[in-house]
N, C-alpha and C positions, 0 to 999 in steps of 0.2 A: 191924928190923917198921917199918912207919910212926905215928908217933903223933897226925899230924891232917890233917886233907882237906879242903882250898878248894875249891868245886865251880862252876868257870865254863862247866862244859857240860854243863848237865844234859841226860839221853837225853830223847828227843823221843818216847812210845810212837807208834808210826804206828794212824793209827784213821781209819774211814771215816764216822764219826755226826756229825764236827765238833768233840769235843771234844778238847779240850787237854789234852794226860797229860804232864806235865813230872820224868820221878823224879830226884831230888836226890843221893837215895843209895839205895841197894838192889841188888840182883842183877841188872837190865840196865845200870845205872849205873858202879858201884866194887865191884860183884860181891861183895855181903855176903845171904848169907840168913837171919838174922836177922832184918832189920826192912826197910823199905821207907818212903818220904817221902817224899810229891808234894806238886805243887804243881797243883792241876786248874782247870779252866773250862769249865762246859758251859754249854751254847747253851741259847737258848728250846726248849722245848719238844723237849730230848731225851730221850730213857732207853734203859735196858738192857732185855737179859731178865732173867728171874731166876736168882740162880744161888745156890750153895749153899759161900762160898769155904772154904780150908783155913786163913782164916788170922783175927785179929782185925783189925777193922778202924775205929780211930778217926777223926772226923772234925770237922775245925773251918771252919765258916762265915764268908767274909771279906766278903761278898757278895749279896744275892743270895737263895734260899730254895732247898731243896732237899728232894726228898716221897722218905721208903724205906715201903715195902710190908712188913708182917710180919706175917705171917699174918690175912691181910683187916685190917690194922690201919696207915693212914699217918700217919705222922711227918713234921709240916713243920719245919726249921731253917730258922732266920733268925742275919740277921748279930751273931756273936759268937757263937752257939750250938755247940755240939759234942756229939756223942752214940758213940755204940760199940757195933757189932754182933756177936756175941762169935760166934768160927770157928762152923761148920756150922748156921748158923742161912738161912733160905731168904729169901733179900733183893730186892728191885727198885729197885735206883736210878734215878732221871726229875728231870727239871725240867718241870714243865707251863706252867711261867711265861713269861710276854711278856721276862724283863729274862733276861742272864748269869747262874751262878752259881757266883762265885770259889771258892776251900774246901780244905784239906791234909788229906792221906791219911798217915794211919800205918798202916802193913802189920803183923802180927807173926805168924806169918816173914812173908819178905819178898813180897809179890805176884810170882805168876808165874801165865801162861794155864796149865799144867798144875794151881795151885795155888785158881784162881777158879769153878773148876765151874758153867757157866754151862748155864741150861737151851736146847735148843736150840727 
């Protein structure tokens, strides 16, 4: 059994919307399904469709701002703030601002496309 893992080559999740997703630890990078830990940069004016993920997602903002839409409420996080969206919650993530948003995300259990449950 491996006792530790030094990540030198994170898995870059392919995207078509300009968002950078570097999974450092998780299902895609080291094949663990218990959690995922990722570094992300959302470009200005980026957004995703609403989703109802089958995982809790914790976000920590490194720089910029990120908006969360939940039940008609808009929550905006800034540098140094963190937020946890509980699994099953319908949420929409976006960066409607002029500057990029850099953040860290932790998902429990690990993020997968099957677990994200995006609206079409």
